[in-house]
C-alpha positions as CSV (number, residue, x, y, z in Angstrom):
1,M,5.1,-32.0,53.5
2,T,2.0,-33.9,52.4
3,H,-1.4,-32.2,51.8
4,T,-4.7,-34.0,51.7
5,V,-7.0,-32.6,49.0
6,Q,-10.2,-31.1,50.2
7,A,-13.5,-30.3,48.3
8,K,-13.2,-27.6,45.7
9,E,-9.3,-27.4,45.9
10,T,-7.4,-27.1,42.7
11,L,-3.8,-27.2,41.8
12,Y,-3.9,-23.5,41.2
13,S,-5.4,-22.7,44.7
14,L,-2.8,-25.0,46.3
15,S,0.0,-23.4,44.4
16,R,-1.1,-20.1,45.9
17,K,-1.5,-21.5,49.4
18,Y,2.0,-23.0,49.5
19,A,3.8,-20.4,47.5
20,T,4.7,-22.8,44.7
21,T,3.6,-23.3,41.1
22,V,1.2,-25.6,39.3
23,E,4.0,-27.0,37.2
24,Q,6.1,-27.9,40.3
25,L,3.1,-29.7,41.9
26,I,2.5,-31.7,38.7
27,K,6.2,-32.5,38.5
28,I,6.9,-33.7,42.1
29,N,3.6,-35.7,42.2
30,N,4.0,-37.2,38.7
31,L,0.5,-36.0,37.8
32,K,-0.9,-36.7,34.3
33,S,-3.4,-33.9,34.4
34,N,-4.7,-31.1,36.6
35,D,-7.6,-33.2,37.9
36,L,-7.7,-33.8,41.7
37,F,-10.0,-35.9,43.9
38,I,-11.0,-35.4,47.5
39,G,-8.7,-37.3,49.9
40,Q,-5.8,-37.4,47.4
41,F,-2.4,-37.0,48.9
42,L,0.0,-34.5,47.3
43,K,3.6,-33.9,48.1
44,I,4.4,-30.2,48.7
45,D,7.9,-28.9,48.2
46,L,8.0,-26.0,50.6
47,P,10.4,-23.1,50.1
48,S,13.7,-23.2,52.1
49,P,13.4,-21.7,55.6
50,T,16.1,-19.2,54.8
51,N,13.9,-17.7,52.1
52,L,10.8,-17.4,54.2
53,S,9.7,-14.1,55.7
54,P,9.8,-14.0,59.5
55,K,6.1,-13.0,59.4
56,P,3.3,-14.2,57.1
57,A,3.5,-11.8,54.2
58,V,0.4,-10.3,52.6
59,I,-0.2,-12.2,49.3
60,T,0.9,-10.1,46.4
61,N,0.0,-10.6,42.8
62,S,-3.1,-12.5,43.8
63,I,-5.7,-13.5,41.3
64,F,-7.7,-10.5,42.3
65,E,-4.8,-8.1,41.7
66,R,-4.1,-9.8,38.4
67,R,-7.6,-9.1,37.3
68,D,-6.8,-5.4,37.3
69,I,-5.0,-5.9,34.0
70,F,-8.5,-5.8,32.5
71,Q,-9.5,-2.2,32.6
72,V,-13.1,-1.1,32.9
73,K,-14.2,2.4,32.0
74,K,-17.8,3.0,33.2
75,E,-20.1,5.9,32.4
76,N,-23.4,6.2,34.1
77,K,-26.3,7.1,31.8
78,G,-29.0,7.2,34.4
79,T,-31.1,4.1,33.7
80,F,-28.1,2.1,32.4
81,N,-24.3,2.2,32.2
82,N,-21.9,2.3,29.3
83,Y,-18.6,0.4,29.4
84,I,-15.4,0.3,27.4
85,L,-13.4,-2.8,28.4
86,S,-9.7,-2.9,27.7
87,F,-7.2,-5.8,27.7
88,P,-3.6,-6.4,26.7
89,T,-2.5,-8.1,23.5
90,P,1.1,-9.0,22.5
91,T,1.5,-5.7,20.8
92,V,-1.1,-3.1,22.1
93,M,-3.9,-2.5,24.6
94,S,-7.1,-3.3,22.8
95,S,-10.5,-1.9,23.7
96,T,-14.0,-2.9,23.0
97,G,-16.7,-0.7,21.5
98,I,-19.2,0.9,23.8
99,I,-21.3,-1.8,25.6
100,R,-24.3,-1.1,27.8
101,D,-26.0,-2.9,30.6
102,N,-29.8,-3.0,31.3
103,F,-30.0,-4.2,27.7
104,P,-33.4,-3.3,26.1
105,S,-34.7,-6.8,25.3
106,P,-37.9,-8.7,26.2
107,N,-35.6,-11.5,27.3
108,L,-33.8,-9.4,29.9
109,A,-33.1,-11.5,33.0
110,N,-30.0,-9.7,34.4
111,T,-30.0,-5.9,34.4
112,N,-26.2,-6.0,34.9
113,G,-25.8,-8.2,31.8
114,V,-24.5,-6.9,28.4
115,S,-24.7,-7.8,24.7
116,Y,-21.5,-7.4,22.6
117,M,-21.1,-8.6,19.0
118,G,-17.3,-8.6,19.3
119,K,-14.3,-7.8,17.0
120,S,-12.7,-11.2,16.4
121,L,-14.3,-11.7,13.0
122,F,-15.1,-15.1,11.5
123,Q,-13.7,-14.2,8.1
124,D,-10.4,-13.0,9.6
125,N,-9.7,-16.3,11.3
126,I,-10.7,-18.9,8.7
127,Q,-7.1,-19.9,8.0
128,S,-6.7,-20.9,11.6
129,F,-9.5,-23.5,11.6
130,S,-10.3,-24.4,7.9
131,D,-8.5,-27.7,8.3
132,L,-11.2,-28.8,10.8
133,C,-14.0,-28.5,8.2
134,Q,-14.5,-31.6,6.1
135,Q,-15.7,-29.5,3.2
136,P,-15.8,-25.8,2.3
137,F,-19.6,-25.7,2.6
138,Y,-19.2,-26.3,6.3
139,I,-17.3,-23.0,6.6
140,D,-20.0,-21.2,4.7
141,L,-22.6,-22.6,7.0
142,L,-20.8,-21.6,10.2
143,Q,-20.1,-18.1,8.8
144,Y,-23.8,-17.7,7.9
145,I,-24.8,-18.6,11.5
146,A,-22.1,-16.4,13.0
147,K,-23.6,-13.4,11.2
148,N,-26.7,-13.9,13.3
149,E,-24.8,-14.6,16.5
150,G,-21.5,-12.7,16.8
151,C,-17.7,-12.9,16.6
152,F,-15.4,-15.2,18.4
153,D,-15.3,-12.8,21.3
154,A,-19.0,-12.0,21.4
155,I,-20.8,-11.8,24.8
156,N,-24.4,-12.1,26.0
157,S,-25.0,-12.0,29.7
158,Y,-28.5,-10.5,30.0
159,D,-30.8,-13.4,29.4
160,K,-31.7,-16.8,31.0
161,A,-28.7,-18.5,29.6
162,I,-26.7,-16.5,32.3
163,F,-23.5,-16.1,30.2
164,S,-23.0,-16.9,26.5
165,F,-19.8,-16.5,24.6
166,G,-18.4,-17.0,21.1
167,F,-19.3,-17.0,17.5
168,I,-22.5,-19.0,17.9
169,Q,-23.1,-17.9,21.5
170,F,-22.3,-21.1,23.5
171,T,-24.5,-21.0,26.6
172,G,-23.2,-21.2,30.1
173,G,-26.4,-21.9,32.1
174,L,-27.1,-25.5,32.9
175,A,-30.7,-25.2,31.8
176,S,-29.6,-24.0,28.4
177,G,-27.2,-26.9,27.8
178,S,-24.0,-25.4,29.3
179,M,-22.2,-25.9,25.9
180,L,-19.8,-23.1,26.9
181,T,-18.3,-25.4,29.5
182,R,-17.6,-27.9,26.7
183,V,-15.8,-25.2,24.8
184,L,-13.7,-24.3,27.8
185,Q,-12.9,-27.9,28.5
186,R,-11.7,-28.4,24.9
187,F,-9.6,-25.2,25.1
188,K,-7.9,-26.4,28.3
189,T,-7.3,-29.9,26.8
190,R,-5.9,-28.6,23.5
191,D,-3.8,-25.8,25.0
192,E,-3.5,-25.7,28.8
193,Y,-0.8,-23.1,28.8
194,A,-3.1,-20.7,26.8
195,F,-6.1,-21.6,29.0
196,N,-4.2,-20.7,32.2
197,E,-3.0,-17.4,30.6
198,C,-6.6,-16.5,29.7
199,F,-8.5,-18.0,32.7
200,G,-6.4,-19.9,35.3
201,N,-4.3,-16.8,36.2
202,Y,-7.5,-15.0,37.1
203,G,-9.1,-17.7,39.2
204,M,-11.2,-19.4,36.6
205,N,-11.0,-23.1,35.9
206,I,-12.7,-26.2,34.5
207,Q,-12.9,-29.1,36.9
208,D,-12.7,-32.2,34.7
209,N,-15.1,-34.6,36.4
210,K,-17.4,-37.0,34.4
211,V,-19.3,-33.8,33.8
212,P,-17.0,-30.8,33.5
213,I,-17.7,-27.9,35.8
214,F,-16.8,-24.3,35.4
215,Q,-15.3,-22.7,38.5
216,V,-14.6,-19.1,39.6
217,E,-12.7,-18.1,42.7
218,T,-14.1,-15.2,44.8
219,I,-12.8,-13.6,48.0
220,S,-14.9,-16.0,50.1
221,E,-15.4,-19.2,48.1
222,V,-15.1,-21.1,44.8
223,K,-18.3,-20.8,42.9
224,E,-19.3,-23.5,40.4
225,G,-21.7,-23.9,37.5
226,D,-24.5,-21.4,37.1
227,A,-23.2,-19.4,40.2
228,A,-19.8,-19.2,38.5
229,Y,-21.2,-18.0,35.2
230,L,-23.4,-15.4,37.1
231,E,-20.2,-14.2,38.8
232,V,-18.6,-13.6,35.4
233,A,-21.8,-11.9,34.1
234,N,-21.7,-9.5,37.0
235,D,-18.0,-8.8,37.0
236,M,-16.8,-6.8,34.0
237,Q,-13.2,-7.7,34.5
238,L,-14.0,-11.4,34.3
239,T,-16.2,-10.6,31.2
240,T,-13.2,-8.9,29.7
241,A,-11.1,-12.0,30.3
242,F,-13.5,-13.9,28.1
243,I,-13.4,-11.2,25.4
244,A,-9.6,-11.3,25.4
245,S,-9.6,-15.1,25.0
246,G,-11.7,-14.8,21.8
247,F,-8.6,-13.7,20.0
248,R,-6.5,-16.8,20.9
249,K,-6.1,-19.2,18.0
250,S,-6.6,-22.3,20.3
251,M,-9.8,-20.8,21.7
252,I,-11.1,-20.1,18.2
253,R,-10.3,-23.6,17.1
254,S,-12.0,-25.0,20.2
255,Q,-15.2,-23.0,19.4
256,V,-15.2,-24.4,15.8
257,E,-14.6,-28.0,17.0
258,I,-17.5,-27.9,19.4
259,A,-19.8,-26.2,16.8
260,L,-19.0,-28.9,14.3
261,E,-19.4,-31.8,16.7
262,E,-22.5,-30.7,18.6
263,Y,-24.4,-28.8,16.0
264,L,-23.4,-29.1,12.3
265,L,-22.4,-32.8,12.1
266,K,-25.3,-33.9,14.3
267,A,-27.9,-31.9,12.3
268,L,-26.6,-33.2,9.0
269,S,-26.0,-36.8,10.0
270,S,-27.0,-39.3,7.4
271,T,-28.6,-41.4,10.2
272,Q,-30.8,-38.6,11.5
273,L,-34.4,-39.8,11.5
274,I,-37.7,-37.9,11.2
275,F,-41.1,-39.5,11.9
276,I,-43.6,-38.1,9.3
277,N,-47.3,-39.3,9.4
278,G,-46.5,-42.7,10.8
279,T,-43.3,-43.4,8.7
280,N,-39.7,-43.0,9.6
281,Y,-37.4,-41.3,7.1
282,T,-33.8,-40.3,7.2
283,L,-33.8,-36.5,7.1
284,N,-31.4,-36.5,4.2
285,Q,-34.1,-38.3,2.1
286,I,-36.4,-35.2,2.5
287,I,-34.1,-32.2,3.0
288,K,-31.1,-32.3,0.8
289,T,-30.2,-28.8,-0.7
290,Q,-27.7,-26.4,0.7
291,G,-30.5,-24.1,1.8
292,G,-32.2,-27.0,3.5
293,F,-29.0,-28.0,5.3
294,A,-28.5,-24.4,6.4
295,L,-32.0,-24.4,7.9
296,R,-31.3,-27.7,9.7
297,V,-28.1,-26.4,11.3
298,D,-29.5,-23.0,12.2
299,L,-32.5,-24.6,13.9
300,C,-30.1,-27.0,15.8
301,V,-28.0,-24.1,17.1
302,N,-31.0,-22.2,18.4
303,R,-33.3,-25.0,19.6
304,G,-31.2,-28.1,20.0
305,L,-31.2,-31.2,17.8
306,G,-34.5,-32.6,19.3
307,G,-36.2,-29.2,19.1
308,S,-35.1,-28.7,15.5
309,I,-36.6,-32.1,14.4
310,L,-39.9,-31.2,16.0
311,V,-40.0,-27.9,14.2
312,L,-39.3,-29.5,10.8
313,K,-41.7,-32.4,11.4
314,K,-44.6,-29.9,12.1
315,A,-43.8,-27.8,9.0
316,I,-43.5,-30.9,6.7
317,E,-46.8,-32.5,7.9
318,Q,-48.5,-29.1,7.4
319,M,-47.3,-29.0,3.8
320,I,-48.5,-32.6,3.2
321,T,-51.9,-31.7,4.7
322,E,-52.3,-28.7,2.5
323,N,-51.2,-30.6,-0.6
324,K,-52.3,-34.3,-0.5
325,F,-50.5,-35.0,-3.8
326,L,-47.2,-33.7,-2.4
327,D,-44.2,-36.0,-3.1
328,I,-42.3,-35.9,0.2
329,F,-39.0,-36.8,-1.7
330,K,-39.5,-33.7,-4.0
331,L,-40.3,-31.2,-1.3
332,D,-39.9,-27.5,-2.2
333,E,-37.4,-26.6,0.4
334,K,-38.0,-22.8,0.0
335,Q,-41.6,-23.5,0.9
336,L,-40.4,-25.5,3.9
337,V,-38.4,-22.5,5.1
338,Q,-41.5,-20.3,4.7
339,A,-43.6,-22.9,6.6
340,V,-41.1,-23.0,9.5
341,A,-41.1,-19.2,9.7
342,N,-44.9,-19.0,9.6
343,N,-45.1,-21.3,12.7
344,D,-42.9,-19.0,14.8
345,V,-44.7,-16.5,17.0
346,E,-41.5,-14.5,17.9
347,A,-40.8,-11.9,15.2
348,W,-37.0,-12.1,15.5
349,K,-37.0,-15.9,15.0
350,K,-39.3,-15.6,12.0
351,Q,-37.1,-12.9,10.4
352,R,-33.9,-15.0,11.1
353,I,-35.4,-18.0,9.3
354,L,-36.6,-16.0,6.3
355,K,-33.1,-14.6,5.8
356,L,-32.2,-18.0,4.4
357,L,-34.3,-17.2,1.3
358,D,-32.1,-14.2,0.5
359,S,-28.8,-16.0,1.3
360,E,-26.4,-17.5,-1.2
361,F,-27.3,-21.0,-0.4
362,S,-28.9,-23.0,-3.3
363,F,-32.3,-24.6,-2.9
364,D,-31.7,-26.7,-6.1
365,I,-30.8,-30.4,-5.9
């Protein structure tokens, strides 16, 4: 038979509807990717009538039943709940540490949300992605930032970013940049089989439009974007699926690729300009030590490229005002770190910046 694609339909949802497989749909329609468009005609190879049940059978092994592979142990603590989340690996059933909801933070936006640092450690996975880094210093930079953010399976689902995941907490919420969608898209592109094992089999997908969209199937509808990430944030089984994916090599590599492209390489670009007191400079003319580079990348991760430039501009101009004989090309970059920290009103941001002064990064040219 022929099926006309409707809004929000995916190859996965159609495979369930017609009791076939995604692979079979791709094969008989000679598709080059999983992308569909509204109004597209697809050939459907229905099962032989002799193999059909006389009555419509209740769908077994649905995505909702499959989600039961992720086990959630919940313990009520009165004003909050503790959770231990378990998921299968090739050898054992792995469990998280104790995670709590109603997380005590001034940035709490979702009382059901949790914060979890994870177990898929940066240093344990370096061999699986070191070839992506153009120089060893990049690995050191990413590892330093990961110490402030989490592991490759880290979760944050309590603040305004809605759902954040990974070693530098890629955000899901559209208002926060939705960089997590980019990570998921890269994972699907690099290793679609692993993506489907981690997400597709449980009703989660990336729709590859001009702007990729994260989707989650629920009993009543397919949710997209912020609504989809909120569904994950409020469903511990779906949250566990993300945690489990953080141990997959291709997911880890996807996180590192996006971190390099969107943060590190942009922050350290030799063409990046900064406008100081009426003059344009390349940032590399002014900030050029390891410690200064670490400051630039860390600010870019937390505030975006544009926000990081504004923060640096303010601090540098303050230093020039305080010392009219200051040579901008011989800036004391330790003093710059201190100036950036002094301008922060939030204590945790101030402390994070000041950690650079005690790091192993050199501030010598």
